[in-house]
C-alpha positions as CSV (number, residue, x, y, z in Angstrom):
1,M,-9.0,8.5,9.0
2,I,-5.9,7.5,7.1
3,S,-3.0,5.7,8.9
4,A,0.4,7.2,9.6
5,L,1.7,5.3,6.6
6,P,-0.9,5.9,3.9
7,G,-0.9,3.9,0.6
8,P,0.5,5.0,-2.7
9,A,-2.8,6.5,-3.9
10,D,-4.4,7.5,-0.6
11,W,-3.7,11.1,-1.3
12,I,-6.7,11.2,-3.7
13,D,-9.2,10.4,-1.0
14,A,-7.4,12.7,1.5
15,A,-7.4,15.6,-1.0
16,L,-11.1,15.1,-1.8
17,D,-11.8,15.1,2.0
18,C,-10.1,18.5,2.1
19,V,-12.3,19.7,-0.7
20,H,-15.5,18.5,0.9
21,R,-14.6,20.2,4.2
22,R,-13.8,23.4,2.3
23,Q,-10.2,23.2,3.6
24,R,-7.2,24.1,1.4
25,G,-4.2,21.9,1.1
26,V,-1.0,21.5,-0.8
27,L,0.1,18.2,-2.3
28,A,3.8,17.8,-2.5
29,M,4.7,15.0,-4.9
30,V,8.0,13.6,-6.2
31,A,7.7,13.9,-10.0
32,H,11.2,12.8,-10.9
33,E,14.3,11.5,-9.2
34,R,17.8,10.7,-10.3
35,G,20.6,9.1,-8.3
36,S,20.3,8.3,-4.6
37,T,17.2,9.8,-3.1
38,P,15.1,9.2,0.0
39,R,11.9,8.3,-1.8
40,D,10.8,7.3,-5.3
41,T,8.8,9.0,-7.9
42,G,5.1,9.2,-6.8
43,S,5.9,9.6,-3.1
44,W,3.8,12.4,-1.6
45,M,2.8,14.6,1.3
46,L,-0.5,16.4,1.8
47,L,-0.3,19.5,3.9
48,T,-3.1,21.5,5.4
49,K,-3.1,24.2,8.0
50,D,-3.1,21.8,10.9
51,S,-1.7,18.5,9.5
52,V,0.9,16.7,7.4
53,L,0.0,13.4,5.9
54,G,2.5,11.1,4.2
55,T,6.2,11.7,3.6
56,I,8.7,12.3,0.8
57,G,11.7,11.1,2.9
58,G,12.2,13.5,5.7
59,G,15.4,15.5,6.3
60,E,16.1,19.0,5.0
61,L,14.2,18.3,1.7
62,E,11.0,17.6,3.5
63,R,11.4,20.5,5.9
64,T,12.1,23.0,3.0
65,L,9.0,21.8,1.1
66,I,6.8,22.0,4.2
67,E,7.9,25.6,4.6
68,A,7.1,26.3,0.9
69,A,3.7,24.6,1.2
70,R,2.9,26.6,4.4
71,A,3.8,29.8,2.6
72,M,1.3,28.9,-0.2
73,L,-1.4,28.1,2.4
74,E,-0.8,31.4,4.2
75,G,-0.9,33.5,1.0
76,A,2.8,34.3,1.0
77,G,3.3,32.4,-2.3
78,S,1.5,31.9,-5.6
79,W,-1.5,29.7,-5.3
80,S,-0.6,27.6,-8.4
81,R,1.4,24.6,-9.2
82,A,5.1,25.1,-8.3
83,P,7.8,22.7,-9.7
84,V,10.8,22.6,-7.3
85,Q,14.1,21.1,-8.4
86,C,16.5,20.1,-5.6
87,A,20.0,18.8,-5.7
88,L,20.1,17.0,-2.3
89,G,23.9,17.4,-1.8
90,P,24.6,21.1,-2.7
91,D,21.1,22.4,-2.0
92,M,20.0,20.4,1.0
93,R,23.3,19.1,2.4
94,Q,21.8,15.6,2.4
95,C,24.3,12.7,2.0
96,C,22.2,10.7,-0.5
97,G,23.2,13.3,-3.1
98,G,20.7,12.6,-5.8
99,V,18.4,15.1,-7.6
100,V,14.6,15.3,-7.1
101,Q,11.9,17.3,-8.8
102,V,8.8,17.9,-6.6
103,L,5.5,19.4,-7.6
104,L,3.6,21.5,-5.2
105,E,0.0,21.2,-6.2
106,P,-2.7,23.5,-4.6
107,I,-5.8,21.6,-3.4
108,D,-9.1,23.6,-3.1
109,V,-12.7,23.4,-4.4
110,G,-11.4,24.0,-7.9
111,A,-9.7,20.6,-7.7
112,A,-12.9,18.7,-7.0
113,Q,-13.5,17.6,-10.6
114,W,-10.1,16.1,-11.5
115,L,-9.8,14.5,-8.0
116,A,-13.2,12.8,-8.3
117,K,-12.3,11.6,-11.8
118,A,-9.0,10.2,-10.4
119,Q,-10.8,8.5,-7.6
120,Q,-13.3,6.9,-10.0
121,Q,-10.6,5.7,-12.4
122,L,-8.6,4.2,-9.5
123,A,-11.7,2.3,-8.2
124,L,-12.5,1.1,-11.7
125,T,-9.2,-0.1,-12.9
126,G,-6.9,-0.3,-9.9
127,H,-4.6,2.4,-11.3
128,V,-4.7,5.9,-12.5
129,Q,-2.4,8.2,-14.6
130,I,-2.4,11.9,-14.1
131,A,-0.7,14.5,-16.3
132,F,0.6,17.7,-14.7
133,D,1.8,20.6,-16.8
134,S,4.9,22.0,-15.2
135,A,5.1,24.9,-17.6
136,A,1.5,26.1,-17.7
137,C,1.0,25.9,-13.9
138,E,-2.5,27.3,-13.9
139,I,-3.9,24.4,-15.9
140,S,-5.6,21.7,-13.8
141,P,-4.1,18.2,-13.8
142,V,-5.6,15.8,-16.4
143,V,-6.7,12.3,-15.5
144,I,-5.8,10.1,-18.5
145,T,-8.4,7.7,-19.8
146,D,-8.9,6.0,-23.1
147,D,-10.6,9.1,-24.5
148,T,-8.2,11.7,-23.1
149,L,-6.0,13.6,-25.4
150,V,-2.7,14.6,-23.8
151,D,0.5,15.5,-25.5
152,A,2.7,13.3,-23.3
153,F,5.8,14.3,-25.2
154,S,5.4,18.0,-24.5
155,P,8.5,19.2,-22.5
156,G,6.3,20.5,-19.7
157,I,4.1,17.5,-19.2
158,I,4.8,15.2,-16.3
159,T,2.7,12.0,-16.3
160,L,2.6,10.1,-13.0
161,S,1.1,6.7,-12.4
162,F,-0.5,5.5,-9.2
163,Q,-1.9,2.1,-8.3
164,E,-3.0,0.2,-5.2
165,N,-0.3,-2.4,-5.2
166,R,-0.2,-3.3,-1.4
167,P,-0.8,-7.0,-0.9
168,R,-4.0,-8.1,0.9
169,L,-3.7,-10.4,3.9
170,A,-6.6,-12.4,5.4
171,L,-5.9,-12.7,9.1
172,F,-7.9,-15.4,10.8
173,G,-7.8,-14.6,14.5
174,A,-7.6,-11.4,16.6
175,G,-5.7,-12.9,19.6
176,H,-2.5,-11.6,21.1
177,V,-0.3,-12.3,18.0
178,G,-3.0,-11.1,15.6
179,R,-3.4,-7.8,17.4
180,A,0.4,-7.3,17.6
181,L,0.6,-8.0,13.8
182,C,-2.1,-5.4,13.1
183,T,-0.2,-2.8,15.2
184,I,2.9,-3.3,13.2
185,A,1.1,-3.7,9.9
186,S,-0.5,-0.3,10.3
187,Q,2.9,1.2,9.5
188,L,3.6,-1.1,6.5
189,P,2.6,-1.3,2.9
190,I,0.0,-4.1,3.4
191,R,-3.8,-4.3,3.7
192,V,-5.1,-6.6,6.5
193,T,-8.6,-7.9,7.0
194,V,-9.1,-9.5,10.5
195,F,-11.7,-12.2,10.6
196,D,-12.9,-13.0,14.2
197,A,-16.3,-13.2,15.7
198,R,-15.0,-12.5,19.3
199,L,-15.9,-8.9,20.0
200,D,-13.9,-8.8,23.1
201,Q,-10.7,-9.5,21.1
202,C,-11.6,-7.4,18.0
203,V,-12.1,-4.3,20.1
204,H,-8.4,-4.2,20.8
205,V,-7.4,-4.2,17.1
206,P,-5.9,-0.7,16.4
207,E,-7.7,1.6,14.0
208,A,-5.9,2.3,10.7
209,A,-6.9,2.8,7.1
210,N,-5.2,-0.4,6.0
211,L,-6.9,-2.5,8.7
212,L,-10.4,-3.9,8.5
213,V,-12.1,-6.0,11.1
214,D,-14.9,-8.4,10.1
215,E,-16.8,-9.4,13.3
216,R,-19.8,-11.0,11.5
217,F,-17.7,-13.7,10.0
218,D,-18.3,-17.4,9.5
219,P,-14.7,-18.5,9.3
220,V,-15.2,-21.7,7.2
221,G,-17.8,-20.2,4.9
222,G,-15.8,-17.0,4.5
223,A,-12.6,-18.9,3.7
224,Q,-14.4,-20.6,0.9
225,Q,-15.6,-17.3,-0.5
226,L,-12.3,-15.4,-0.1
227,R,-11.5,-13.3,-3.1
228,S,-8.7,-10.9,-4.1
229,Y,-6.2,-11.8,-1.4
230,E,-2.6,-12.6,-1.9
231,A,-1.9,-14.1,1.6
232,A,-3.8,-15.8,4.4
233,L,-2.6,-16.3,8.0
234,V,-4.3,-18.8,10.3
235,M,-4.0,-18.2,14.1
236,T,-7.4,-18.7,15.7
237,H,-8.3,-19.8,19.2
238,S,-9.1,-23.3,18.1
239,H,-6.9,-26.0,16.5
240,A,-9.9,-27.6,15.0
241,L,-10.9,-24.3,13.3
242,D,-7.2,-23.8,12.3
243,Y,-7.3,-27.2,10.6
244,D,-10.6,-26.5,8.7
245,L,-9.3,-23.2,7.5
246,C,-6.0,-24.8,6.3
247,R,-7.9,-27.5,4.5
248,I,-9.8,-24.9,2.5
249,L,-7.1,-22.3,2.0
250,L,-4.4,-24.7,0.7
251,R,-6.7,-25.6,-2.2
252,R,-6.5,-21.9,-3.3
253,P,-3.6,-21.5,-5.9
254,D,-4.3,-17.7,-6.0
255,L,-2.9,-17.4,-2.5
256,V,0.9,-17.0,-2.7
257,Y,1.3,-17.3,1.0
258,T,-0.7,-19.5,3.5
259,G,0.7,-19.5,7.0
260,L,-0.3,-21.4,10.2
261,I,0.9,-20.4,13.6
262,G,2.3,-23.1,15.9
263,S,5.1,-25.5,16.6
264,E,6.9,-28.0,14.4
265,S,4.9,-30.8,15.9
266,K,1.6,-29.0,15.1
267,S,2.8,-28.5,11.6
268,R,3.6,-32.2,11.2
269,R,0.3,-33.3,12.6
270,F,-1.6,-31.0,10.3
271,R,0.3,-32.0,7.2
272,K,-0.3,-35.7,8.0
273,A,-4.0,-35.2,8.6
274,L,-4.4,-33.0,5.5
275,R,-2.8,-35.6,3.3
276,K,-5.3,-38.2,4.6
277,D,-8.0,-35.7,3.8
278,G,-6.9,-35.8,0.2
279,L,-4.6,-32.8,-0.2
280,H,-1.8,-33.6,-2.7
281,D,1.9,-32.6,-2.3
282,L,1.6,-29.4,-4.3
283,E,-1.2,-28.2,-2.1
284,L,0.7,-29.1,1.1
285,A,3.8,-27.3,-0.2
286,R,1.8,-24.1,0.0
287,L,1.6,-24.3,3.8
288,T,4.1,-22.2,5.7
289,S,4.4,-23.5,9.2
290,P,6.0,-22.7,11.5
291,I,5.7,-19.1,10.5
292,G,8.5,-16.4,10.6
293,K,11.3,-19.0,10.9
294,Q,13.9,-16.6,9.3
295,G,13.1,-13.8,11.7
296,T,14.2,-13.0,15.2
297,E,13.9,-15.8,17.7
298,G,11.3,-15.3,20.4
299,K,7.8,-16.3,21.4
300,E,6.6,-12.8,22.3
301,P,3.6,-11.7,20.2
302,G,5.4,-8.7,18.8
303,V,8.5,-10.8,17.8
304,I,6.3,-13.4,16.0
305,A,4.3,-10.7,14.3
306,M,7.4,-8.8,13.1
307,S,8.9,-11.9,11.7
308,V,5.9,-13.2,9.9
309,L,5.0,-9.8,8.4
310,S,8.6,-9.7,6.9
311,E,8.0,-13.1,5.5
312,I,4.7,-12.3,4.0
313,L,5.9,-9.0,2.4
314,T,8.9,-10.8,0.9
315,V,6.9,-13.6,-0.6
316,C,4.3,-11.2,-2.0
317,Q,7.0,-8.9,-3.5
318,R,8.6,-11.8,-5.2
319,A,5.2,-12.9,-6.7
320,Q,4.6,-9.3,-7.9
321,D,8.1,-9.3,-9.5
322,R,7.4,-12.6,-11.3
323,R,4.1,-11.3,-12.6
324,R,5.8,-8.1,-13.9
325,S,8.6,-10.1,-15.5
326,F,6.1,-12.5,-17.2
327,T,3.9,-9.6,-18.4
328,A,6.9,-7.8,-19.9
329,S,8.2,-10.9,-21.6
330,T,4.8,-11.6,-23.3
331,I,4.2,-8.1,-24.7
332,P,4.7,-8.2,-28.5
333,L,7.4,-5.8,-29.7
334,N,5.0,-3.9,-31.8
335,Q,3.0,-3.1,-28.7
336,V,5.8,-1.6,-26.7
337,H,5.5,2.2,-26.4
338,H,8.6,4.3,-25.9
339,G,8.7,7.7,-24.3
C-alpha cells in the first residue's frame, strides 16, 4: 500500500501492481514544463478505474487530465500514449500561467516488460532513465541502460529521469512525539525507520509506504550498524539509552543531522558527559539539541514533530545541494554532455 504522498519513482511499483492484478491504468506524467507551473517535470498520477494515486498539482489541469485518462480507461479514447500540451492560463484558467506537456501512458499487461526493467534498474543503481516516443505513440517506453541504443536527439523522444532522492531518517523511539512525527512524515518526501522494541507503542505508528517499524531492534547494536541514512533522531523512553545512542551516532560523519529531544539543560549535560567520554569538538558540533528551535513554539507532540521535520528536511536538502554542486564542479569539461 503506497502512502497518500508517494515518492518520485513509486509509480513503477504501483503500475506493476496493476499489471499483476490484471487491472488497467493510465499514467499521467509531466514531461516538460516552462514558466510557473504547479509541479515539476517527472511529477505523476496513476489512475485506475477506482483510484487516483499521486498528483500533478491539482486544479483544472489535473481535473482535465483525470477526465482524459478516464475516457481512455472506458474505451472512449485511443489506448495509446497521448501527449497533451496545456497553457495553464488560456487553456486552464490557472493563475500560474506556465506551459506543461503531459504524457498519458496506458498501463496494461503489455507494459510488464519495460516496467519490470525499470524496477530492476532503479533497485540496482538508485535511478532510472526512460525514453518515451511522443511521435510514435504505439512504441513501448525504453528503459535506458549502458547497452541501450536510443536516439535521444530525435524530435519525438522525451527522456525522463527518476531517482529515489528522499532522505532516510532513523527515528529512535515510538513515543508520543515519534508517532506524531510519523503521522506528519507520511505526507512528506522523507523515509523513516522507527526503531523501538515496545510493541504497545509501535502498534500506534501509522501505516505508510515511507514508514518502516523495526520492533526486533537492539538500539545500541543497531546504531553501530546503521547504514545509508542521512539523519538520526533520538527520543527514546530512557535518558541513559539516549546518551548511548548519541555517543555512537555522533561519531558517524555520514549523518548530516543527529538530533536529541530534550531541554537546554539536558543538552548541556549530554555535551559535557560526551566530551568526558572522548568526543571531540567536531563530533559534538554534529549534535542538534534542543531540536526544532526555529519552528513554532510549543510542547505538544505535533508541534515538536512539525518543527523538527522541517529542520531535518532543510539540512538534508542543503547537503544534497552541496553534493550536486561539488559533483558538477569536479566533472572534466570533456565529459559534459549537452543535449
